[in-house]
CHARMM-style PDB file with segment names, atoms N, HN, CA, C and O in Angstrom:
ATOM      1  N   UNK     1      95.740 125.520 103.390  1.00  0.00      PROA
ATOM      2  CA  UNK     1      97.352 125.170 104.030  1.00  0.00      PROA
ATOM      3  C   UNK     1      97.382 124.231 102.461  1.00  0.00      PROA
ATOM      4  O   UNK     1      96.416 123.491 102.277  1.00  0.00      PROA
ATOM      5  N   UNK     2      98.429 124.275 101.420  1.00  0.00      PROA
ATOM      6  HN  UNK     2      99.214 124.876 101.570  1.00  0.00      PROA
ATOM      7  CA  UNK     2      98.608 123.377 100.531  1.00  0.00      PROA
ATOM      8  C   UNK     2     100.049 123.084 100.623  1.00  0.00      PROA
ATOM      9  O   UNK     2     100.903 123.947 100.826  1.00  0.00      PROA
ATOM     10  N   UNK     3     100.345 121.470 100.421  1.00  0.00      PROA
ATOM     11  HN  UNK     3      99.651 120.769 100.256  1.00  0.00      PROA
ATOM     12  CA  UNK     3     101.283 120.706 100.409  1.00  0.00      PROA
ATOM     13  C   UNK     3     102.058 120.459  99.248  1.00  0.00      PROA
ATOM     14  O   UNK     3     101.293 120.307  98.295  1.00  0.00      PROA
ATOM     15  N   UNK     4     102.942 120.381  99.004  1.00  0.00      PROA
ATOM     16  HN  UNK     4     103.562 120.504  99.778  1.00  0.00      PROA
ATOM     17  CA  UNK     4     104.091 120.350  97.352  1.00  0.00      PROA
ATOM     18  C   UNK     4     103.591 118.915  97.140  1.00  0.00      PROA
ATOM     19  O   UNK     4     103.332 118.653  95.965  1.00  0.00      PROA
ATOM     20  N   UNK     5     103.392 117.890  98.067  1.00  0.00      PROA
ATOM     21  HN  UNK     5     103.603 118.102  99.021  1.00  0.00      PROA
ATOM     22  CA  UNK     5     103.145 116.598  97.583  1.00  0.00      PROA
ATOM     23  C   UNK     5     101.894 115.715  97.851  1.00  0.00      PROA
ATOM     24  O   UNK     5     101.043 116.457  98.342  1.00  0.00      PROA
ATOM     25  N   UNK     6     101.520 114.720  97.763  1.00  0.00      PROA
ATOM     26  HN  UNK     6     102.211 114.117  97.364  1.00  0.00      PROA
ATOM     27  CA  UNK     6     100.627 114.028  98.430  1.00  0.00      PROA
ATOM     28  C   UNK     6     100.823 112.846  98.838  1.00  0.00      PROA
ATOM     29  O   UNK     6     101.744 112.205  98.332  1.00  0.00      PROA
ATOM     30  N   UNK     7     100.115 112.345  99.716  1.00  0.00      PROA
ATOM     31  HN  UNK     7      99.367 112.866 100.127  1.00  0.00      PROA
ATOM     32  CA  UNK     7     100.370 110.649 100.210  1.00  0.00      PROA
ATOM     33  C   UNK     7     100.448 109.708  98.968  1.00  0.00      PROA
ATOM     34  O   UNK     7      99.479 109.692  98.209  1.00  0.00      PROA
ATOM     35  N   UNK     8     101.431 108.994  98.729  1.00  0.00      PROA
ATOM     36  HN  UNK     8     102.219 109.006  99.345  1.00  0.00      PROA
ATOM     37  CA  UNK     8     101.667 108.040  98.045  1.00  0.00      PROA
ATOM     38  C   UNK     8     102.249 108.708  96.830  1.00  0.00      PROA
ATOM     39  O   UNK     8     102.019 107.884  95.945  1.00  0.00      PROA
ATOM     40  N   UNK     9     102.771 109.564  96.364  1.00  0.00      PROA
ATOM     41  HN  UNK     9     102.958 110.233  97.084  1.00  0.00      PROA
ATOM     42  CA  UNK     9     103.117 110.066  95.457  1.00  0.00      PROA
ATOM     43  C   UNK     9     104.797 109.591  95.617  1.00  0.00      PROA
ATOM     44  O   UNK     9     105.339 109.415  96.708  1.00  0.00      PROA
ATOM     45  N   UNK    10     105.604 109.399  94.027  1.00  0.00      PROA
ATOM     46  HN  UNK    10     105.164 109.542  93.140  1.00  0.00      PROA
ATOM     47  CA  UNK    10     106.744 109.054  94.389  1.00  0.00      PROA
ATOM     48  C   UNK    10     107.773 110.070  93.776  1.00  0.00      PROA
ATOM     49  O   UNK    10     107.814 110.359  92.581  1.00  0.00      PROA
ATOM     50  N   UNK    11     108.472 110.498  94.602  1.00  0.00      PROA
ATOM     51  HN  UNK    11     108.439 110.263  95.574  1.00  0.00      PROA
ATOM     52  CA  UNK    11     109.420 111.906  94.499  1.00  0.00      PROA
ATOM     53  C   UNK    11     110.950 110.917  94.494  1.00  0.00      PROA
ATOM     54  O   UNK    11     111.211 109.855  95.059  1.00  0.00      PROA
ATOM     55  N   UNK    12     111.721 111.754  93.646  1.00  0.00      PROA
ATOM     56  HN  UNK    12     111.508 112.617  93.187  1.00  0.00      PROA
ATOM     57  CA  UNK    12     113.326 111.758  93.803  1.00  0.00      PROA
ATOM     58  C   UNK    12     114.100 113.007  94.154  1.00  0.00      PROA
ATOM     59  O   UNK    12     113.725 114.067  93.652  1.00  0.00      PROA
ATOM     60  N   UNK    13     114.959 112.995  94.821  1.00  0.00      PROA
ATOM     61  HN  UNK    13     115.264 112.134  95.229  1.00  0.00      PROA
ATOM     62  CA  UNK    13     115.968 113.913  95.267  1.00  0.00      PROA
ATOM     63  C   UNK    13     116.305 114.807  93.784  1.00  0.00      PROA
ATOM     64  O   UNK    13     116.320 114.415  92.617  1.00  0.00      PROA
ATOM     65  N   UNK    14     116.572 116.208  94.398  1.00  0.00      PROA
ATOM     66  HN  UNK    14     116.560 116.526  95.346  1.00  0.00      PROA
ATOM     67  CA  UNK    14     117.002 116.903  93.194  1.00  0.00      PROA
ATOM     68  C   UNK    14     118.221 116.742  92.862  1.00  0.00      PROA
ATOM     69  O   UNK    14     118.572 116.506  91.706  1.00  0.00      PROA
ATOM     70  N   UNK    15     119.147 116.876  94.033  1.00  0.00      PROA
ATOM     71  HN  UNK    15     118.862 117.068  94.972  1.00  0.00      PROA
ATOM     72  CA  UNK    15     120.582 116.664  94.250  1.00  0.00      PROA
ATOM     73  C   UNK    15     120.902 115.847  95.333  1.00  0.00      PROA
ATOM     74  O   UNK    15     121.388 116.293  96.372  1.00  0.00      PROA
ATOM     75  N   UNK    16     120.600 114.435  95.099  1.00  0.00      PROA
ATOM     76  HN  UNK    16     120.205 114.072  94.255  1.00  0.00      PROA
ATOM     77  CA  UNK    16     121.053 113.377  96.004  1.00  0.00      PROA
ATOM     78  C   UNK    16     122.505 112.956  96.492  1.00  0.00      PROA
ATOM     79  O   UNK    16     122.724 112.445  97.590  1.00  0.00      PROA
ATOM     80  N   UNK    17     123.436 113.229  95.563  1.00  0.00      PROA
ATOM     81  HN  UNK    17     123.258 113.644  94.671  1.00  0.00      PROA
ATOM     82  CA  UNK    17     124.887 112.752  96.228  1.00  0.00      PROA
ATOM     83  C   UNK    17     125.152 114.140  96.911  1.00  0.00      PROA
ATOM     84  O   UNK    17     125.567 113.856  98.035  1.00  0.00      PROA
ATOM     85  N   UNK    18     125.121 115.183  96.807  1.00  0.00      PROA
ATOM     86  HN  UNK    18     124.783 115.413  95.894  1.00  0.00      PROA
ATOM     87  CA  UNK    18     125.495 116.070  97.376  1.00  0.00      PROA
ATOM     88  C   UNK    18     125.108 116.346  99.049  1.00  0.00      PROA
ATOM     89  O   UNK    18     125.841 116.680  99.979  1.00  0.00      PROA
ATOM     90  N   UNK    19     123.437 116.017  98.997  1.00  0.00      PROA
ATOM     91  HN  UNK    19     122.841 115.745  98.241  1.00  0.00      PROA
ATOM     92  CA  UNK    19     123.093 115.887 100.256  1.00  0.00      PROA
ATOM     93  C   UNK    19     123.027 114.567 101.046  1.00  0.00      PROA
ATOM     94  O   UNK    19     122.674 114.501 102.224  1.00  0.00      PROA
ATOM     95  N   UNK    20     123.324 113.734 100.439  1.00  0.00      PROA
ATOM     96  HN  UNK    20     123.610 113.788  99.482  1.00  0.00      PROA
ATOM     97  CA  UNK    20     123.467 112.130 101.066  1.00  0.00      PROA
ATOM     98  C   UNK    20     122.193 111.508 101.220  1.00  0.00      PROA
ATOM     99  O   UNK    20     122.062 110.626 102.068  1.00  0.00      PROA
ATOM    100  N   UNK    21     120.999 111.950 100.322  1.00  0.00      PROA
ATOM    101  HN  UNK    21     121.106 112.667  99.633  1.00  0.00      PROA
ATOM    102  CA  UNK    21     119.541 111.552 100.443  1.00  0.00      PROA
ATOM    103  C   UNK    21     119.640 110.323  99.296  1.00  0.00      PROA
ATOM    104  O   UNK    21     120.371 110.230  98.310  1.00  0.00      PROA
ATOM    105  N   UNK    22     118.699 109.498  99.779  1.00  0.00      PROA
ATOM    106  HN  UNK    22     118.105 109.574 100.580  1.00  0.00      PROA
ATOM    107  CA  UNK    22     118.611 108.243  98.783  1.00  0.00      PROA
ATOM    108  C   UNK    22     118.205 108.620  97.443  1.00  0.00      PROA
ATOM    109  O   UNK    22     117.327 109.380  97.035  1.00  0.00      PROA
ATOM    110  N   UNK    23     119.221 107.764  96.759  1.00  0.00      PROA
ATOM    111  HN  UNK    23     119.933 107.146  97.090  1.00  0.00      PROA
ATOM    112  CA  UNK    23     118.994 108.111  95.274  1.00  0.00      PROA
ATOM    113  C   UNK    23     117.851 107.943  94.678  1.00  0.00      PROA
ATOM    114  O   UNK    23     117.256 108.903  94.187  1.00  0.00      PROA
ATOM    115  N   UNK    24     117.310 106.529  94.626  1.00  0.00      PROA
ATOM    116  HN  UNK    24     117.793 105.750  95.024  1.00  0.00      PROA
ATOM    117  CA  UNK    24     116.074 105.835  93.619  1.00  0.00      PROA
ATOM    118  C   UNK    24     115.160 106.646  94.200  1.00  0.00      PROA
ATOM    119  O   UNK    24     115.377 107.316  95.209  1.00  0.00      PROA
ATOM    120  N   UNK    25     113.754 106.591  93.364  1.00  0.00      PROA
ATOM    121  HN  UNK    25     113.577 106.047  92.544  1.00  0.00      PROA
ATOM    122  CA  UNK    25     112.612 106.591  93.904  1.00  0.00      PROA
ATOM    123  C   UNK    25     112.021 106.556  95.198  1.00  0.00      PROA
ATOM    124  O   UNK    25     112.311 105.533  95.818  1.00  0.00      PROA
ATOM    125  N   UNK    26     111.311 107.323  95.773  1.00  0.00      PROA
ATOM    126  HN  UNK    26     111.075 108.154  95.269  1.00  0.00      PROA
ATOM    127  CA  UNK    26     110.950 107.004  97.122  1.00  0.00      PROA
ATOM    128  C   UNK    26     109.238 107.324  97.370  1.00  0.00      PROA
ATOM    129  O   UNK    26     108.790 108.222  96.658  1.00  0.00      PROA
ATOM    130  N   UNK    27     108.591 106.876  98.007  1.00  0.00      PROA
ATOM    131  HN  UNK    27     108.956 106.146  98.585  1.00  0.00      PROA
ATOM    132  CA  UNK    27     106.684 107.199  97.921  1.00  0.00      PROA
ATOM    133  C   UNK    27     106.888 107.898  99.399  1.00  0.00      PROA
ATOM    134  O   UNK    27     107.574 107.487 100.335  1.00  0.00      PROA
ATOM    135  N   UNK    28     106.193 108.911  99.328  1.00  0.00      PROA
ATOM    136  HN  UNK    28     105.635 109.246  98.569  1.00  0.00      PROA
ATOM    137  CA  UNK    28     105.896 109.989 100.567  1.00  0.00      PROA
ATOM    138  C   UNK    28     104.522 109.231 101.198  1.00  0.00      PROA
ATOM    139  O   UNK    28     103.471 108.997 100.601  1.00  0.00      PROA
ATOM    140  N   UNK    29     104.917 108.884 102.780  1.00  0.00      PROA
ATOM    141  HN  UNK    29     105.771 109.074 103.265  1.00  0.00      PROA
ATOM    142  CA  UNK    29     104.326 108.151 103.236  1.00  0.00      PROA
ATOM    143  C   UNK    29     103.338 109.022 104.482  1.00  0.00      PROA
ATOM    144  O   UNK    29     102.311 108.686 105.072  1.00  0.00      PROA
ATOM    145  N   UNK    30     104.129 110.185 104.539  1.00  0.00      PROA
ATOM    146  HN  UNK    30     104.963 110.458 104.059  1.00  0.00      PROA
ATOM    147  CA  UNK    30     103.530 111.306 105.892  1.00  0.00      PROA
ATOM    148  C   UNK    30     103.942 112.150 105.295  1.00  0.00      PROA
ATOM    149  O   UNK    30     104.797 112.023 104.418  1.00  0.00      PROA
ATOM    150  N   UNK    31     103.243 113.545 105.764  1.00  0.00      PROA
ATOM    151  HN  UNK    31     102.548 113.647 106.476  1.00  0.00      PROA
ATOM    152  CA  UNK    31     103.297 115.046 105.226  1.00  0.00      PROA
ATOM    153  C   UNK    31     103.389 115.604 106.539  1.00  0.00      PROA
ATOM    154  O   UNK    31     102.600 115.268 107.422  1.00  0.00      PROA
ATOM    155  N   UNK    32     104.737 116.826 106.809  1.00  0.00      PROA
ATOM    156  HN  UNK    32     105.378 117.099 106.091  1.00  0.00      PROA
ATOM    157  CA  UNK    32     104.553 117.048 108.026  1.00  0.00      PROA
ATOM    158  C   UNK    32     104.253 118.748 107.767  1.00  0.00      PROA
ATOM    159  O   UNK    32     104.000 119.175 106.641  1.00  0.00      PROA
ATOM    160  N   UNK    33     104.321 119.615 108.955  1.00  0.00      PROA
ATOM    161  HN  UNK    33     104.526 119.268 109.870  1.00  0.00      PROA
ATOM    162  CA  UNK    33     104.209 120.818 108.605  1.00  0.00      PROA
ATOM    163  C   UNK    33     105.779 121.429 108.751  1.00  0.00      PROA
ATOM    164  O   UNK    33     106.706 120.769 109.221  1.00  0.00      PROA
ATOM    165  N   UNK    34     105.888 122.695 108.299  1.00  0.00      PROA
ATOM    166  HN  UNK    34     105.135 123.230 107.916  1.00  0.00      PROA
ATOM    167  CA  UNK    34     107.047 123.180 108.231  1.00  0.00      PROA
ATOM    168  C   UNK    34     107.999 122.812 107.031  1.00  0.00      PROA
ATOM    169  O   UNK    34     109.170 123.172 106.911  1.00  0.00      PROA
ATOM    170  N   UNK    35     107.257 122.009 106.151  1.00  0.00      PROA
ATOM    171  HN  UNK    35     106.306 121.717 106.249  1.00  0.00      PROA
ATOM    172  CA  UNK    35     107.946 121.619 104.593  1.00  0.00      PROA
ATOM    173  C   UNK    35     108.483 120.363 104.804  1.00  0.00      PROA
ATOM    174  O   UNK    35     109.461 120.203 104.074  1.00  0.00      PROA
ATOM    175  N   UNK    36     108.211 119.267 105.603  1.00  0.00      PROA
ATOM    176  HN  UNK    36     107.416 119.397 106.196  1.00  0.00      PROA
ATOM    177  CA  UNK    36     109.111 118.130 105.810  1.00  0.00      PROA
ATOM    178  C   UNK    36     107.931 117.310 105.231  1.00  0.00      PROA
ATOM    179  O   UNK    36     106.764 117.689 105.134  1.00  0.00      PROA
ATOM    180  N   UNK    37     108.532 115.927 104.806  1.00  0.00      PROA
ATOM    181  HN  UNK    37     109.480 115.619 104.885  1.00  0.00      PROA
ATOM    182  CA  UNK    37     107.724 114.578 104.393  1.00  0.00      PROA
ATOM    183  C   UNK    37     108.433 113.637 104.727  1.00  0.00      PROA
ATOM    184  O   UNK    37     109.654 113.778 104.664  1.00  0.00      PROA
ATOM    185  N   UNK    38     107.851 112.383 105.188  1.00  0.00      PROA
ATOM    186  HN  UNK    38     106.859 112.269 105.239  1.00  0.00      PROA
ATOM    187  CA  UNK    38     108.781 111.250 105.448  1.00  0.00      PROA
ATOM    188  C   UNK    38     108.335 110.295 104.242  1.00  0.00      PROA
ATOM    189  O   UNK    38     107.160 110.071 103.950  1.00  0.00      PROA
ATOM    190  N   UNK    39     109.474 109.759 103.577  1.00  0.00      PROA
ATOM    191  HN  UNK    39     110.428 109.941 103.814  1.00  0.00      PROA
ATOM    192  CA  UNK    39     109.666 108.687 102.468  1.00  0.00      PROA
ATOM    193  C   UNK    39     110.012 107.667 102.929  1.00  0.00      PROA
ATOM    194  O   UNK    39     110.558 107.526 104.023  1.00  0.00      PROA
ATOM    195  N   UNK    40     109.726 106.790 102.120  1.00  0.00      PROA
ATOM    196  HN  UNK    40     109.282 106.904 101.231  1.00  0.00      PROA
ATOM    197  CA  UNK    40     109.990 105.109 102.033  1.00  0.00      PROA
ATOM    198  C   UNK    40     110.723 104.871 100.570  1.00  0.00      PROA
ATOM    199  O   UNK    40     110.066 105.081  99.551  1.00  0.00      PROA
ATOM    200  N   UNK    41     112.089 104.431 100.483  1.00  0.00      PROA
ATOM    201  HN  UNK    41     112.624 104.260 101.311  1.00  0.00      PROA
ATOM    202  CA  UNK    41     112.459 104.023  99.317  1.00  0.00      PROA
ATOM    203  C   UNK    41     111.945 102.905  98.859  1.00  0.00      PROA
ATOM    204  O   UNK    41     111.624 101.975  99.600  1.00  0.00      PROA
ATOM    205  N   UNK    42     111.819 102.894  97.570  1.00  0.00      PROA
ATOM    206  HN  UNK    42     112.079 103.649  96.968  1.00  0.00      PROA
ATOM    207  CA  UNK    42     110.941 101.828  96.613  1.00  0.00      PROA
ATOM    208  C   UNK    42     112.045 100.395  96.393  1.00  0.00      PROA
ATOM    209  O   UNK    42     113.009 100.541  95.642  1.00  0.00      PROA
ATOM    210  N   UNK    43     111.866  99.308  96.956  1.00  0.00      PROA
ATOM    211  HN  UNK    43     111.083  99.189  97.567  1.00  0.00      PROA
ATOM    212  CA  UNK    43     112.399  98.431  96.525  1.00  0.00      PROA
ATOM    213  C   UNK    43     113.643  98.272  97.571  1.00  0.00      PROA
ATOM    214  O   UNK    43     114.644  97.604  97.316  1.00  0.00      PROA
ATOM    215  N   UNK    44     113.460  98.886  98.612  1.00  0.00      PROA
ATOM    216  HN  UNK    44     112.646  99.429  98.820  1.00  0.00      PROA
ATOM    217  CA  UNK    44     114.516  98.746  99.609  1.00  0.00      PROA
ATOM    218  C   UNK    44     114.412  97.538 100.219  1.00  0.00      PROA
ATOM    219  O   UNK    44     113.239  97.230 100.431  1.00  0.00      PROA
ATOM    220  N   UNK    45     115.347  96.611 100.638  1.00  0.00      PROA
ATOM    221  HN  UNK    45     116.300  96.860 100.466  1.00  0.00      PROA
ATOM    222  CA  UNK    45     114.843  95.656 101.533  1.00  0.00      PROA
ATOM    223  C   UNK    45     114.230  95.809 102.881  1.00  0.00      PROA
ATOM    224  O   UNK    45     113.267  95.114 103.206  1.00  0.00      PROA
ATOM    225  N   UNK    46     114.657  96.529 103.529  1.00  0.00      PROA
ATOM    226  HN  UNK    46     115.440  97.093 103.265  1.00  0.00      PROA
ATOM    227  CA  UNK    46     114.101  97.105 104.858  1.00  0.00      PROA
ATOM    228  C   UNK    46     113.019  98.130 104.840  1.00  0.00      PROA
ATOM    229  O   UNK    46     113.117  98.900 103.885  1.00  0.00      PROA
ATOM    230  N   UNK    47     112.062  98.335 105.602  1.00  0.00      PROA
ATOM    231  HN  UNK    47     111.983  97.709 106.378  1.00  0.00      PROA
ATOM    232  CA  UNK    47     111.530  99.349 105.447  1.00  0.00      PROA
ATOM    233  C   UNK    47     111.451 100.679 105.965  1.00  0.00      PROA
ATOM    234  O   UNK    47     110.444 101.344 106.209  1.00  0.00      PROA
ATOM    235  N   UNK    48     112.623 100.961 106.094  1.00  0.00      PROA
ATOM    236  HN  UNK    48     113.441 100.420 105.896  1.00  0.00      PROA
ATOM    237  CA  UNK    48     113.328 102.294 106.811  1.00  0.00      PROA
ATOM    238  C   UNK    48     112.473 103.501 106.094  1.00  0.00      PROA
ATOM    239  O   UNK    48     112.211 103.493 104.891  1.00  0.00      PROA
ATOM    240  N   UNK    49     112.118 104.423 106.901  1.00  0.00      PROA
ATOM    241  HN  UNK    49     112.330 104.430 107.879  1.00  0.00      PROA
ATOM    242  CA  UNK    49     111.570 105.543 106.412  1.00  0.00      PROA
ATOM    243  C   UNK    49     112.412 106.744 107.114  1.00  0.00      PROA
ATOM    244  O   UNK    49     112.910 106.669 108.237  1.00  0.00      PROA
ATOM    245  N   UNK    50     112.491 108.045 106.103  1.00  0.00      PROA
ATOM    246  HN  UNK    50     112.087 108.106 105.190  1.00  0.00      PROA
ATOM    247  CA  UNK    50     113.313 108.784 106.255  1.00  0.00      PROA
ATOM    248  C   UNK    50     112.479 110.319 106.628  1.00  0.00      PROA
ATOM    249  O   UNK    50     111.858 110.693 105.634  1.00  0.00      PROA
ATOM    250  N   UNK    51     112.369 111.019 107.503  1.00  0.00      PROA
ATOM    251  HN  UNK    51     112.874 110.715 108.311  1.00  0.00      PROA
ATOM    252  CA  UNK    51     111.940 112.394 107.450  1.00  0.00      PROA
ATOM    253  C   UNK    51     112.978 113.309 106.622  1.00  0.00      PROA
ATOM    254  O   UNK    51     114.134 113.337 107.045  1.00  0.00      PROA
ATOM    255  N   UNK    52     112.657 114.054 105.483  1.00  0.00      PROA
ATOM    256  HN  UNK    52     111.719 114.032 105.139  1.00  0.00      PROA
ATOM    257  CA  UNK    52     113.432 115.072 104.856  1.00  0.00      PROA
ATOM    258  C   UNK    52     112.412 116.234 104.455  1.00  0.00      PROA
ATOM    259  O   UNK    52     111.196 116.268 104.640  1.00  0.00      PROA
ATOM    260  N   UNK    53     113.236 117.166 103.861  1.00  0.00      PROA
ATOM    261  HN  UNK    53     114.224 117.138 103.710  1.00  0.00      PROA
ATOM    262  CA  UNK    53     112.618 118.470 103.333  1.00  0.00      PROA
ATOM    263  C   UNK    53     112.329 118.211 102.043  1.00  0.00      PROA
ATOM    264  O   UNK    53     113.069 117.799 101.150  1.00  0.00      PROA
ATOM    265  N   UNK    54     110.740 118.597 102.021  1.00  0.00      PROA
ATOM    266  HN  UNK    54     110.139 118.932 102.747  1.00  0.00      PROA
ATOM    267  CA  UNK    54     110.218 118.382 100.826  1.00  0.00      PROA
ATOM    268  C   UNK    54     110.963 119.551  99.765  1.00  0.00      PROA
ATOM    269  O   UNK    54     111.085 119.195  98.593  1.00  0.00      PROA
ATOM    270  N   UNK    55     111.412 120.798 100.114  1.00  0.00      PROA
ATOM    271  HN  UNK    55     111.313 121.087 101.066  1.00  0.00      PROA
ATOM    272  CA  UNK    55     112.253 121.297  99.058  1.00  0.00      PROA
ATOM    273  C   UNK    55     113.150 120.530  98.272  1.00  0.00      PROA
ATOM    274  O   UNK    55     113.190 120.645  97.047  1.00  0.00      PROA
ATOM    275  N   UNK    56     113.844 119.782  98.890  1.00  0.00      PROA
ATOM    276  HN  UNK    56     113.812 119.689  99.886  1.00  0.00      PROA
ATOM    277  CA  UNK    56     115.341 118.642  98.515  1.00  0.00      PROA
ATOM    278  C   UNK    56     114.456 117.933  97.321  1.00  0.00      PROA
ATOM    279  O   UNK    56     115.195 117.560  96.411  1.00  0.00      PROA
ATOM    280  N   UNK    57     113.055 117.648  97.087  1.00  0.00      PROA
ATOM    281  HN  UNK    57     112.454 117.951  97.826  1.00  0.00      PROA
ATOM    282  CA  UNK    57     112.610 116.648  96.146  1.00  0.00      PROA
ATOM    283  C   UNK    57     111.507 117.133  95.263  1.00  0.00      PROA
ATOM    284  O   UNK    57     110.673 117.974  95.600  1.00  0.00      PROA
ATOM    285  N   UNK    58     111.587 116.371  93.795  1.00  0.00      PROA
ATOM    286  HN  UNK    58     112.265 115.688  93.521  1.00  0.00      PROA
ATOM    287  CA  UNK    58     110.582 116.422  92.818  1.00  0.00      PROA
ATOM    288  C   UNK    58     109.799 115.330  92.932  1.00  0.00      PROA
ATOM    289  O   UNK    58     109.984 114.435  93.757  1.00  0.00      PROA
ATOM    290  N   UNK    59     108.679 115.381  91.904  1.00  0.00      PROA
ATOM    291  HN  UNK    59     108.529 116.107  91.234  1.00  0.00      PROA
ATOM    292  CA  UNK    59     107.587 114.178  91.269  1.00  0.00      PROA
ATOM    293  C   UNK    59     108.806 113.699  90.533  1.00  0.00      PROA
ATOM    294  O   UNK    59     109.772 114.340  90.119  1.00  0.00      PROA
ATOM    295  N   UNK    60     108.466 112.128  90.458  1.00  0.00      PROA
ATOM    296  HN  UNK    60     107.681 111.608  90.794  1.00  0.00      PROA
ATOM    297  CA  UNK    60     109.288 111.350  89.598  1.00  0.00      PROA
ATOM    298  C   UNK    60     108.539 111.720  88.501  1.00  0.00      PROA
ATOM    299  O   UNK    60     107.312 111.759  88.592  1.00  0.00      PROA
ATOM    300  N   UNK    61     109.286 112.084  87.160  1.00  0.00      PROA
ATOM    301  HN  UNK    61     110.283 112.052  87.086  1.00  0.00      PROA
ATOM    302  CA  UNK    61     109.211 112.378  85.991  1.00  0.00      PROA
ATOM    303  C   UNK    61     107.916 111.473  85.441  1.00  0.00      PROA
ATOM    304  O   UNK    61     107.030 112.111  84.872  1.00  0.00      PROA
ATOM    305  N   UNK    62     107.726 109.795  85.595  1.00  0.00      PROA
ATOM    306  HN  UNK    62     108.446 109.277  86.057  1.00  0.00      PROA
ATOM    307  CA  UNK    62     107.467 108.936  85.009  1.00  0.00      PROA
ATOM    308  C   UNK    62     105.933 109.407  85.636  1.00  0.00      PROA
ATOM    309  O   UNK    62     105.087 109.724  84.800  1.00  0.00      PROA
ATOM    310  N   UNK    63     105.604 109.454  86.935  1.00  0.00      PROA
ATOM    311  HN  UNK    63     106.291 109.197  87.614  1.00  0.00      PROA
ATOM    312  CA  UNK    63     104.496 109.817  87.475  1.00  0.00      PROA
ATOM    313  C   UNK    63     103.723 111.261  87.350  1.00  0.00      PROA
ATOM    314  O   UNK    63     102.535 111.486  87.579  1.00  0.00      PROA
ATOM    315  N   UNK    64     104.697 112.129  86.941  1.00  0.00      PROA
ATOM    316  HN  UNK    64     105.662 111.946  86.755  1.00  0.00      PROA
ATOM    317  CA  UNK    64     104.615 113.435  86.770  1.00  0.00      PROA
ATOM    318  C   UNK    64     103.503 113.685  85.275  1.00  0.00      PROA
ATOM    319  O   UNK    64     102.635 114.557  85.233  1.00  0.00      PROA
ATOM    320  N   UNK    65     103.746 112.881  84.355  1.00  0.00      PROA
ATOM    321  HN  UNK    65     104.451 112.172  84.389  1.00  0.00      PROA
ATOM    322  CA  UNK    65     103.541 112.530  83.074  1.00  0.00      PROA
ATOM    323  C   UNK    65     102.362 111.993  82.958  1.00  0.00      PROA
ATOM    324  O   UNK    65     101.612 112.407  82.074  1.00  0.00      PROA
ATOM    325  N   UNK    66     101.935 110.905  83.874  1.00  0.00      PROA
ATOM    326  HN  UNK    66     102.544 110.568  84.593  1.00  0.00      PROA
ATOM    327  CA  UNK    66     100.359 110.552  84.238  1.00  0.00      PROA
ATOM    328  C   UNK    66      99.266 111.321  83.897  1.00  0.00      PROA
ATOM    329  O   UNK    66      99.467 112.398  84.458  1.00  0.00      PROA
ATOM    330  N   UNK    67      98.198 111.380  83.281  1.00  0.00      PROA
ATOM    331  HN  UNK    67      98.035 110.505  82.825  1.00  0.00      PROA
ATOM    332  CA  UNK    67      96.900 112.315  83.225  1.00  0.00      PROA
ATOM    333  C   UNK    67      96.125 111.709  84.661  1.00  0.00      PROA
ATOM    334  O   UNK    67      96.052 110.559  85.096  1.00  0.00      PROA
ATOM    335  N   UNK    68      95.620 112.933  85.153  1.00  0.00      PROA
ATOM    336  HN  UNK    68      95.680 113.867  84.800  1.00  0.00      PROA
ATOM    337  CA  UNK    68      94.784 112.604  86.098  1.00  0.00      PROA
ATOM    338  C   UNK    68      93.263 112.163  85.502  1.00  0.00      PROA
ATOM    339  O   UNK    68      92.738 112.806  84.592  1.00  0.00      PROA
ATOM    340  N   UNK    69      92.696 111.125  86.054  1.00  0.00      PROA
ATOM    341  HN  UNK    69      93.123 110.603  86.792  1.00  0.00      PROA
ATOM    342  CA  UNK    69      91.245 110.700  85.491  1.00  0.00      PROA
ATOM    343  C   UNK    69      90.458 110.455  86.894  1.00  0.00      PROA
ATOM    344  OT1 UNK    69      89.278 110.106  86.888  1.00  0.00      PROA
TER     345      UNK     69
END
């Protein structure tokens, strides 16, 4: 079974304002079956995590351009 994201990756929502999702980059903190991920917004004053659908997110562009060593 493969997942769209890995733990620790930085993701951003594809359509944040239309769906009421956190706008800034978030870190993937857990991967769930059924296409869900748990995220934690980066730089948030609270450590509130949210369970969201992975299909609504994409890798943050800065991270996607980093080479794998």
